[in-house]
TORPA-4810 file (N, C-alpha, C, O; in nm, 3 decimals):
<nodes>
NODE_1_6.820_1.892_2.898_6.773_2.027_2.921_6.664_2.063_2.822_6.579_2.147_2.850_M
NODE_2_6.666_1.999_2.706_6.571_2.034_2.600_6.429_1.993_2.637_6.335_2.066_2.605_D
NODE_3_6.410_1.878_2.702_6.276_1.826_2.727_6.202_1.891_2.844_6.080_1.884_2.850_G
NODE_4_6.274_1.955_2.937_6.206_2.012_3.054_6.110_2.123_3.016_6.006_2.138_3.079_W
NODE_5_6.143_2.201_2.914_6.057_2.313_2.873_5.927_2.261_2.813_5.820_2.316_2.838_M
NODE_6_5.937_2.154_2.735_5.817_2.095_2.676_5.722_2.046_2.785_5.602_2.071_2.779_D
NODE_7_5.775_1.978_2.884_5.692_1.929_2.993_5.631_2.042_3.073_5.515_2.033_3.114_G
NODE_8_5.708_2.149_3.096_5.656_2.263_3.170_5.541_2.329_3.095_5.440_2.364_3.154_W
NODE_9_5.557_2.344_2.962_5.452_2.407_2.881_5.327_2.320_2.879_5.216_2.371_2.884_M
NODE_10_5.346_2.188_2.870_5.230_2.099_2.870_5.152_2.114_3.000_5.030_2.124_2.998_D
NODE_11_5.223_2.114_3.113_5.157_2.129_3.242_5.092_2.265_3.257_4.984_2.277_3.315_G
NODE_12_5.157_2.368_3.205_5.105_2.503_3.216_4.978_2.520_3.135_4.888_2.594_3.175_W
NODE_13_4.969_2.452_3.020_4.853_2.466_2.932_4.737_2.376_2.972_4.627_2.392_2.919_M
NODE_14_4.758_2.282_3.065_4.647_2.198_3.109_4.536_2.285_3.164_4.560_2.376_3.243_D
NODE_15_4.415_2.258_3.121_4.301_2.333_3.172_4.274_2.462_3.098_4.188_2.539_3.141_G
NODE_16_4.345_2.489_2.990_4.321_2.611_2.912_4.258_2.574_2.780_4.295_2.475_2.718_W
NODE_17_4.163_2.654_2.738_4.100_2.636_2.608_4.134_2.759_2.527_4.123_2.870_2.578_M
NODE_18_4.175_2.742_2.406_4.205_2.859_2.327_4.215_2.825_2.180_4.213_2.708_2.142_G
NODE_19_4.225_2.927_2.100_4.239_2.908_1.957_4.195_3.031_1.883_4.152_3.130_1.942_G
NODE_20_4.206_3.024_1.754_4.164_3.136_1.670_4.016_3.126_1.645_3.967_3.023_1.597_W
NODE_21_3.944_3.231_1.676_3.799_3.236_1.657_3.767_3.354_1.569_3.785_3.470_1.609_V
NODE_22_3.720_3.325_1.448_3.680_3.431_1.355_3.785_3.542_1.348_3.750_3.660_1.350_D
NODE_23_3.913_3.503_1.339_4.020_3.601_1.322_4.076_3.656_1.451_4.171_3.734_1.447_G
NODE_24_4.022_3.620_1.566_4.071_3.669_1.694_4.127_3.553_1.774_4.073_3.442_1.770_L
NODE_25_4.234_3.579_1.847_4.289_3.475_1.933_4.207_3.471_2.061_4.200_3.570_2.134_L
NODE_26_4.146_3.357_2.087_4.063_3.341_2.206_4.134_3.248_2.301_4.169_3.135_2.265_L
NODE_27_4.156_3.294_2.421_4.213_3.210_2.524_4.131_3.227_2.650_4.125_3.336_2.708_T
NODE_28_4.068_3.121_2.690_3.984_3.126_2.808_4.042_3.027_2.907_4.060_2.909_2.874_I
NODE_29_4.070_3.072_3.026_4.123_2.982_3.128_4.010_2.908_3.196_3.935_2.966_3.274_G
NODE_30_3.998_2.781_3.167_3.899_2.698_3.235_3.965_2.568_3.274_4.062_2.526_3.211_I
NODE_31_3.915_2.507_3.376_3.970_2.378_3.413_3.912_2.273_3.321_3.805_2.291_3.262_T
NODE_32_3.982_2.164_3.309_3.936_2.059_3.219_3.810_1.991_3.273_3.748_1.912_3.202_S
NODE_33_3.772_2.021_3.397_3.653_1.959_3.453_3.526_2.039_3.423_3.417_1.998_3.462_S
NODE_34_3.539_2.154_3.352_3.421_2.233_3.319_3.328_2.150_3.233_3.365_2.104_3.125_F
NODE_35_3.208_2.132_3.281_3.110_2.057_3.203_2.971_2.107_3.236_2.931_2.117_3.352_Q
NODE_36_2.900_2.139_3.133_2.760_2.176_3.148_2.683_2.048_3.183_2.707_1.943_3.124_M
NODE_37_2.592_2.058_3.277_2.512_1.943_3.316_2.395_1.920_3.221_2.364_1.807_3.183_Q
NODE_38_2.331_2.031_3.182_2.221_2.023_3.086_2.189_2.162_3.034_2.227_2.263_3.094_F
NODE_39_2.119_2.165_2.920_2.071_2.290_2.862_1.923_2.273_2.829_1.882_2.171_2.773_M
NODE_40_1.845_2.373_2.866_1.702_2.374_2.837_1.668_2.501_2.761_1.718_2.609_2.793_L
NODE_41_1.583_2.489_2.660_1.525_2.605_2.592_1.376_2.597_2.614_1.313_2.494_2.586_L
NODE_42_1.318_2.705_2.664_1.174_2.706_2.685_1.118_2.844_2.657_1.190_2.944_2.660_F
NODE_43_0.988_2.848_2.630_0.922_2.972_2.593_0.878_3.049_2.718_0.887_2.998_2.830_S
NODE_44_0.830_3.171_2.696_0.778_3.252_2.807_0.655_3.188_2.869_0.621_3.215_2.984_R
NODE_45_0.588_3.103_2.793_0.470_3.032_2.845_0.508_2.903_2.918_0.421_2.834_2.971_Q
NODE_46_0.636_2.871_2.922_0.682_2.753_2.993_0.686_2.626_2.910_0.704_2.518_2.965_G
NODE_47_0.670_2.637_2.778_0.675_2.520_2.689_0.821_2.486_2.660_0.898_2.571_2.614_K
NODE_48_0.857_2.363_2.686_0.993_2.316_2.659_1.012_2.301_2.509_0.932_2.235_2.442_L
NODE_49_1.117_2.362_2.455_1.142_2.357_2.311_1.263_2.272_2.276_1.269_2.215_2.166_R
NODE_50_1.359_2.262_2.366_1.478_2.182_2.341_1.538_2.146_2.476_1.536_2.226_2.569_L
NODE_51_1.590_2.025_2.486_1.659_1.984_2.608_1.776_1.896_2.572_1.765_1.808_2.487_Q
NODE_52_1.887_1.920_2.636_2.006_1.839_2.612_2.067_1.809_2.749_2.104_1.900_2.823_K
NODE_53_2.078_1.681_2.780_2.129_1.638_2.910_2.267_1.577_2.891_2.286_1.492_2.804_W
NODE_54_2.361_1.621_2.972_2.498_1.570_2.964_2.533_1.483_3.084_2.647_1.440_3.100_Y
NODE_55_2.434_1.457_3.169_2.451_1.367_3.283_2.336_1.266_3.279_2.225_1.300_3.239_V
NODE_56_2.363_1.144_3.320_2.256_1.043_3.315_2.155_1.064_3.428_2.190_1.063_3.546_P
NODE_57_2.031_1.082_3.391_1.920_1.096_3.486_1.800_1.020_3.432_1.786_1.001_3.311_L
NODE_58_1.714_0.978_3.521_1.592_0.910_3.478_1.497_1.012_3.415_1.508_1.132_3.441_S
NODE_59_1.405_0.964_3.334_1.306_1.054_3.272_1.224_1.126_3.377_1.190_1.244_3.361_D
NODE_60_1.192_1.057_3.485_1.114_1.117_3.593_1.191_1.234_3.655_1.134_1.340_3.679_K
NODE_61_1.319_1.214_3.681_1.403_1.320_3.739_1.418_1.437_3.642_1.416_1.553_3.683_E
NODE_62_1.435_1.407_3.513_1.446_1.514_3.412_1.320_1.600_3.409_1.327_1.722_3.404_K
NODE_63_1.204_1.535_3.413_1.077_1.609_3.411_1.063_1.695_3.536_1.016_1.809_3.528_K
NODE_64_1.102_1.641_3.649_1.093_1.715_3.775_1.185_1.837_3.772_1.144_1.947_3.808_K
NODE_65_1.309_1.818_3.727_1.405_1.928_3.718_1.355_2.033_3.621_1.358_2.153_3.651_I
NODE_66_1.308_1.989_3.506_1.258_2.082_3.404_1.143_2.166_3.458_1.143_2.288_3.445_T
NODE_67_1.046_2.101_3.517_0.929_2.172_3.572_0.972_2.274_3.678_0.926_2.388_3.678_R
NODE_68_1.059_2.231_3.767_1.105_2.317_3.876_1.184_2.438_3.824_1.162_2.551_3.868_E
NODE_69_1.274_2.413_3.730_1.356_2.523_3.678_1.276_2.620_3.592_1.295_2.741_3.601_L
NODE_70_1.187_2.569_3.510_1.105_2.657_3.427_1.024_2.749_3.517_1.016_2.870_3.491_V
NODE_71_0.963_2.695_3.621_0.885_2.777_3.714_0.973_2.879_3.785_0.934_2.995_3.800_Q
NODE_72_1.091_2.838_3.828_1.182_2.927_3.899_1.229_3.042_3.811_1.225_3.158_3.853_T
NODE_73_1.273_3.010_3.690_1.326_3.114_3.600_1.214_3.208_3.555_1.234_3.330_3.553_V
NODE_74_1.099_3.155_3.520_0.989_3.240_3.474_0.936_3.332_3.585_0.882_3.438_3.557_L
NODE_75_0.953_3.291_3.710_0.905_3.372_3.822_0.999_3.490_3.854_0.962_3.581_3.926_A
NODE_76_1.120_3.487_3.800_1.217_3.593_3.828_1.186_3.718_3.746_1.136_3.710_3.634_R
NODE_77_1.217_3.832_3.804_1.194_3.961_3.738_1.302_3.984_3.632_1.414_3.934_3.647_K
NODE_78_1.272_4.058_3.525_1.369_4.079_3.416_1.500_4.146_3.460_1.604_4.120_3.399_P
NODE_79_1.497_4.229_3.561_1.618_4.300_3.606_1.705_4.217_3.700_1.812_4.262_3.740_K
NODE_80_1.660_4.099_3.736_1.736_4.016_3.829_1.856_3.953_3.758_1.859_3.942_3.635_M
NODE_81_1.952_3.913_3.838_2.074_3.848_3.787_2.038_3.720_3.712_1.942_3.652_3.745_C
NODE_82_2.117_3.689_3.610_2.094_3.570_3.528_2.157_3.444_3.587_2.158_3.340_3.522_S
NODE_83_2.208_3.454_3.708_2.269_3.339_3.775_2.189_3.311_3.902_2.147_3.403_3.972_F
NODE_84_2.169_3.184_3.930_2.108_3.150_4.058_2.162_3.016_4.105_2.196_2.929_4.025_L
NODE_85_2.168_3.001_4.234_2.211_2.875_4.292_2.089_2.788_4.312_1.987_2.832_4.365_E
NODE_86_2.101_2.665_4.269_1.989_2.572_4.273_2.043_2.433_4.305_2.129_2.380_4.234_W
NODE_87_1.993_2.376_4.411_2.047_2.249_4.461_2.197_2.264_4.479_2.242_2.357_4.546_R
NODE_88_2.276_2.174_4.420_2.422_2.188_4.430_2.482_2.241_4.300_2.601_2.225_4.275_D
NODE_89_2.399_2.303_4.216_2.443_2.354_4.086_2.421_2.505_4.077_2.353_2.565_4.161_L
NODE_90_2.481_2.563_3.975_2.451_2.702_3.939_2.369_2.698_3.811_2.400_2.623_3.719_K
NODE_91_2.267_2.779_3.807_2.184_2.792_3.687_2.218_2.925_3.623_2.218_3.030_3.687_I
NODE_92_2.248_2.919_3.494_2.279_3.039_3.415_2.175_3.043_3.304_2.159_2.946_3.230_V
NODE_93_2.105_3.156_3.293_2.003_3.165_3.190_2.007_3.301_3.123_2.060_3.398_3.178_Y
NODE_94_1.951_3.306_3.004_1.944_3.431_2.928_1.820_3.422_2.840_1.791_3.318_2.781_K
NODE_95_1.750_3.533_2.833_1.631_3.538_2.748_1.666_3.607_2.617_1.723_3.716_2.617_R
NODE_96_1.631_3.543_2.507_1.644_3.600_2.374_1.505_3.596_2.312_1.450_3.488_2.288_Y
NODE_97_1.447_3.712_2.287_1.311_3.724_2.232_1.215_3.646_2.322_1.201_3.678_2.439_A
NODE_98_1.149_3.544_2.268_1.050_3.471_2.348_1.106_3.341_2.406_1.031_3.264_2.466_S
NODE_99_1.236_3.317_2.391_1.296_3.193_2.440_1.394_3.218_2.553_1.471_3.314_2.552_L
NODE_100_1.390_3.130_2.651_1.489_3.128_2.758_1.587_3.015_2.730_1.546_2.903_2.700_Y
NODE_101_1.715_3.045_2.740_1.821_2.947_2.729_1.875_2.928_2.870_1.924_3.023_2.930_F
NODE_102_1.865_2.809_2.922_1.896_2.783_3.063_1.996_2.668_3.072_1.973_2.560_3.018_C
NODE_103_2.107_2.691_3.142_2.211_2.589_3.156_2.242_2.566_3.303_2.234_2.658_3.384_C
NODE_104_2.277_2.444_3.336_2.320_2.410_3.471_2.468_2.375_3.466_2.512_2.296_3.382_A
NODE_105_2.543_2.435_3.557_2.686_2.406_3.568_2.718_2.373_3.713_2.638_2.399_3.803_I
NODE_106_2.835_2.317_3.734_2.875_2.285_3.871_2.911_2.413_3.944_2.939_2.516_3.883_E
NODE_107_2.911_2.404_4.075_2.929_2.521_4.162_3.059_2.596_4.136_3.062_2.719_4.146_D
NODE_108_3.167_2.525_4.104_3.297_2.590_4.084_3.317_2.641_3.941_3.417_2.707_3.915_Q
NODE_109_3.226_2.613_3.850_3.242_2.655_3.710_3.205_2.802_3.692_3.135_2.861_3.774_D
NODE_110_3.254_2.860_3.583_3.243_3.003_3.557_3.112_3.036_3.486_3.083_2.984_3.379_N
NODE_111_3.034_3.123_3.549_2.904_3.163_3.493_2.920_3.245_3.365_2.839_3.233_3.273_E
NODE_112_3.024_3.327_3.359_3.043_3.414_3.242_3.078_3.333_3.118_3.035_3.367_3.007_L
NODE_113_3.156_3.228_3.135_3.185_3.140_3.021_3.056_3.074_2.974_3.034_3.059_2.853_I
NODE_114_2.972_3.035_3.067_2.845_2.973_3.031_2.756_3.071_2.956_2.690_3.033_2.860_T
NODE_115_2.753_3.197_3.000_2.677_3.299_2.927_2.731_3.315_2.784_2.654_3.331_2.690_L
NODE_116_2.863_3.312_2.770_2.924_3.321_2.637_2.888_3.200_2.551_2.866_3.214_2.431_E
NODE_117_2.882_3.082_2.611_2.843_2.962_2.538_2.698_2.974_2.490_2.667_2.940_2.376_I
NODE_118_2.611_3.023_2.577_2.471_3.045_2.538_2.465_3.144_2.422_2.396_3.120_2.323_I
NODE_119_2.538_3.254_2.437_2.536_3.357_2.332_2.591_3.304_2.200_2.537_3.334_2.093_H
NODE_120_2.697_3.225_2.206_2.754_3.168_2.083_2.653_3.075_2.017_2.641_3.074_1.894_R
NODE_121_2.581_2.996_2.096_2.480_2.907_2.040_2.370_2.988_1.971_2.324_2.951_1.862_Y
NODE_122_2.327_3.096_2.033_2.226_3.182_1.971_2.279_3.244_1.843_2.206_3.254_1.744_V
NODE_123_2.405_3.286_1.842_2.466_3.340_1.719_2.467_3.235_1.608_2.438_3.267_1.493_E
NODE_124_2.499_3.111_1.643_2.499_3.003_1.544_2.359_2.979_1.489_2.341_2.961_1.369_L
NODE_125_2.261_2.978_1.577_2.122_2.962_1.532_2.080_3.077_1.442_2.015_3.056_1.340_L
NODE_126_2.119_3.199_1.480_2.087_3.317_1.398_2.150_3.307_1.259_2.085_3.337_1.159_D
NODE_127_2.276_3.265_1.254_2.345_3.253_1.125_2.278_3.148_1.037_2.261_3.167_0.917_K
NODE_128_2.239_3.037_1.098_2.181_2.928_1.020_2.039_2.961_0.974_2.006_2.944_0.857_Y
NODE_129_1.956_3.009_1.067_1.815_3.035_1.035_1.792_3.176_0.984_1.687_3.204_0.927_F
NODE_130_1.888_3.266_1.004_1.866_3.406_0.968_1.770_3.468_1.067_1.650_3.476_1.040_G
NODE_131_1.820_3.513_1.179_1.737_3.568_1.287_1.640_3.462_1.339_1.521_3.463_1.306_S
NODE_132_1.692_3.373_1.419_1.615_3.260_1.471_1.497_3.306_1.556_1.506_3.406_1.627_V
NODE_133_1.389_3.232_1.548_1.272_3.258_1.633_1.224_3.124_1.688_1.273_3.018_1.650_C
NODE_134_1.128_3.131_1.777_1.077_3.011_1.841_1.022_2.910_1.740_1.039_2.790_1.757_E
NODE_135_0.958_2.958_1.635_0.903_2.868_1.533_1.013_2.790_1.460_0.993_2.675_1.423_L
NODE_136_1.129_2.853_1.441_1.241_2.782_1.379_1.281_2.662_1.465_1.309_2.554_1.412_D
NODE_137_1.284_2.682_1.595_1.320_2.573_1.686_1.212_2.465_1.685_1.243_2.346_1.687_I
NODE_138_1.086_2.506_1.683_0.975_2.410_1.685_0.975_2.323_1.558_0.967_2.201_1.567_I
NODE_139_0.985_2.387_1.441_0.971_2.313_1.316_1.102_2.257_1.262_1.101_2.174_1.171_F
NODE_140_1.213_2.299_1.317_1.344_2.249_1.274_1.427_2.207_1.394_1.547_2.236_1.402_N
NODE_141_1.363_2.140_1.488_1.432_2.104_1.612_1.554_2.016_1.587_1.653_2.024_1.659_F
NODE_142_1.547_1.930_1.483_1.661_1.843_1.454_1.783_1.925_1.414_1.896_1.887_1.446_E
NODE_143_1.763_2.036_1.344_1.875_2.125_1.308_1.929_2.196_1.431_2.050_2.213_1.445_K
NODE_144_1.840_2.238_1.521_1.883_2.304_1.645_1.968_2.208_1.729_2.069_2.249_1.786_A
NODE_145_1.928_2.081_1.735_2.007_1.981_1.807_2.140_1.957_1.736_2.244_1.945_1.801_Y
NODE_146_2.137_1.950_1.604_2.259_1.925_1.528_2.359_2.038_1.549_2.478_2.013_1.567_F
NODE_147_2.312_2.162_1.545_2.400_2.277_1.568_2.459_2.270_1.708_2.578_2.293_1.727_I
NODE_148_2.376_2.237_1.806_2.424_2.225_1.944_2.529_2.115_1.956_2.630_2.133_2.024_L
NODE_149_2.506_2.002_1.889_2.601_1.891_1.895_2.732_1.922_1.822_2.837_1.870_1.860_D
NODE_150_2.727_2.005_1.720_2.850_2.047_1.653_2.930_2.142_1.740_3.053_2.147_1.732_E
NODE_151_2.861_2.217_1.824_2.923_2.318_1.909_2.968_2.261_2.043_3.080_2.286_2.087_F
NODE_152_2.882_2.184_2.108_2.912_2.126_2.239_2.919_1.974_2.227_2.839_1.912_2.157_L
NODE_153_3.014_1.917_2.296_3.028_1.772_2.300_3.044_1.731_2.446_3.140_1.771_2.512_L
NODE_154_2.951_1.655_2.495_2.958_1.611_2.634_2.950_1.726_2.733_3.002_1.715_2.844_G
NODE_155_2.887_1.835_2.695_2.874_1.950_2.783_2.992_2.045_2.780_2.995_2.141_2.856_G
NODE_156_3.089_2.019_2.693_3.206_2.104_2.681_3.211_2.163_2.540_3.167_2.101_2.444_E
NODE_157_3.266_2.284_2.530_3.277_2.349_2.399_3.373_2.268_2.312_3.490_2.251_2.346_A
NODE_158_3.321_2.217_2.202_3.401_2.136_2.110_3.465_2.223_2.003_3.581_2.203_1.968_Q
NODE_159_3.390_2.317_1.951_3.437_2.404_1.842_3.391_2.546_1.870_3.272_2.572_1.881_E
NODE_160_3.487_2.638_1.883_3.452_2.777_1.915_3.435_2.863_1.791_3.381_2.974_1.801_T
NODE_161_3.479_2.816_1.677_3.469_2.895_1.555_3.331_2.880_1.492_3.289_2.771_1.455_S
NODE_162_3.261_2.992_1.480_3.129_2.989_1.415_3.143_2.941_1.272_3.060_2.864_1.222_K
NODE_163_3.248_2.986_1.206_3.270_2.950_1.066_3.283_2.798_1.050_3.224_2.740_0.959_K
NODE_164_3.360_2.734_1.138_3.378_2.589_1.129_3.251_2.512_1.159_3.220_2.412_1.094_N
NODE_165_3.176_2.558_1.258_3.050_2.492_1.292_2.952_2.503_1.176_2.891_2.404_1.136_V
NODE_166_2.938_2.622_1.121_2.844_2.643_1.010_2.887_2.567_0.885_2.803_2.520_0.808_L
NODE_167_3.019_2.555_0.865_3.069_2.477_0.751_3.032_2.329_0.766_2.990_2.265_0.670_K
NODE_168_3.047_2.276_0.887_3.010_2.136_0.912_2.860_2.114_0.891_2.819_2.011_0.838_A
NODE_169_2.780_2.210_0.933_2.635_2.199_0.917_2.597_2.206_0.770_2.511_2.132_0.723_I
NODE_170_2.662_2.296_0.697_2.637_2.308_0.553_2.672_2.178_0.481_2.598_2.134_0.393_E
NODE_171_2.785_2.117_0.519_2.824_1.990_0.458_2.724_1.880_0.490_2.691_1.798_0.404_Q
NODE_172_2.675_1.877_0.613_2.574_1.777_0.651_2.444_1.799_0.574_2.379_1.703_0.533_A
NODE_173_2.406_1.926_0.554_2.285_1.956_0.475_2.300_1.907_0.332_2.208_1.850_0.275_D
NODE_174_2.418_1.931_0.272_2.443_1.885_0.135_2.439_1.733_0.126_2.384_1.677_0.031_L
NODE_175_2.497_1.667_0.224_2.494_1.521_0.228_2.350_1.470_0.238_2.312_1.375_0.169_L
NODE_176_2.271_1.533_0.323_2.131_1.493_0.339_2.053_1.514_0.210_1.973_1.429_0.171_Q
NODE_177_2.076_1.627_0.143_2.009_1.653_0.015_2.046_1.547_-0.088_1.961_1.501_-0.164_E
NODE_178_2.173_1.509_-0.090_2.221_1.407_-0.184_2.156_1.272_-0.154_2.114_1.202_-0.246_N
NODE_179_2.148_1.237_-0.027_2.083_1.111_0.012_1.935_1.113_-0.026_1.883_1.015_-0.079_I
NODE_180_1.867_1.225_0.002_1.725_1.238_-0.034_1.705_1.224_-0.184_1.612_1.157_-0.229_D
NODE_181_1.792_1.288_-0.262_1.782_1.282_-0.408_1.801_1.138_-0.456_1.724_1.089_-0.538_Y
NODE_182_1.904_1.070_-0.404_1.930_0.933_-0.446_1.817_0.839_-0.403_1.785_0.744_-0.474_Q
NODE_183_1.758_0.866_-0.288_1.645_0.784_-0.242_1.526_0.800_-0.335_1.462_0.702_-0.373_T
NODE_184_1.497_0.925_-0.373_1.386_0.949_-0.467_1.416_0.886_-0.602_1.328_0.828_-0.666_R
NODE_185_1.540_0.896_-0.645_1.582_0.839_-0.772_1.568_0.687_-0.769_1.517_0.626_-0.863_L
NODE_186_1.613_0.627_-0.659_1.607_0.483_-0.643_1.461_0.436_-0.634_1.426_0.332_-0.689_F
NODE_187_1.377_0.512_-0.564_1.236_0.474_-0.549_1.163_0.477_-0.683_1.067_0.403_-0.703_A
NODE_188_1.207_0.562_-0.774_1.142_0.573_-0.905_1.194_0.471_-1.005_1.140_0.460_-1.115_G
NODE_189_1.298_0.398_-0.969_1.357_0.301_-1.060_1.283_0.168_-1.049_1.255_0.120_-0.939_T
NODE_190_1.252_0.109_-1.163_1.186_-0.021_-1.166_1.295_-0.125_-1.193_1.367_-0.117_-1.293_V
NODE_191_1.303_-0.220_-1.104_1.404_-0.325_-1.119_1.340_-0.447_-1.184_1.234_-0.493_-1.142_W
NODE_192_1.404_-0.498_-1.286_1.356_-0.621_-1.349_1.466_-0.725_-1.343_1.584_-0.694_-1.357_T
NODE_193_1.426_-0.846_-1.321_1.524_-0.954_-1.314_1.510_-1.045_-1.431_1.584_-1.143_-1.443_L
</nodes>
């Protein structure tokens, strides 16, 4: 009789994501199949600033998709809905200042969760850069990718806590500074045999 409750709870919790986020209990009901297909960041002028693909596609197909979506999103009026159906996917986008954050999800996935993921990513960028702007993404693109990779893994939310993501990034920055220092130190050392 003792084991049946454990099995029931395990089955009941399948497909749920939850945990403590910045002091609040977050429980979002999503299926385990929720996966973002790709994320694009582009400017109002249509310049691609960041792209992350979670599905295997050829470079030719990626360029075609990017060109088509950038044109489609930029052609939409500001008051229009941030969701649109495109091919067999849903496109969820949001404009922050001069950048558009655009994600593709499967037809059955939740658009509102995707909007929250976009917003959380922007919050992480803001915390790291201090009010992120397009130039931060251009000149520090490797940090923007690193933050995204700490937050999303394989198109799924890996870590929902801003504090934990920023702590991991801070630790990576310290490690990089230490490596850079040791490299400079080593380069200045003269070895004699």
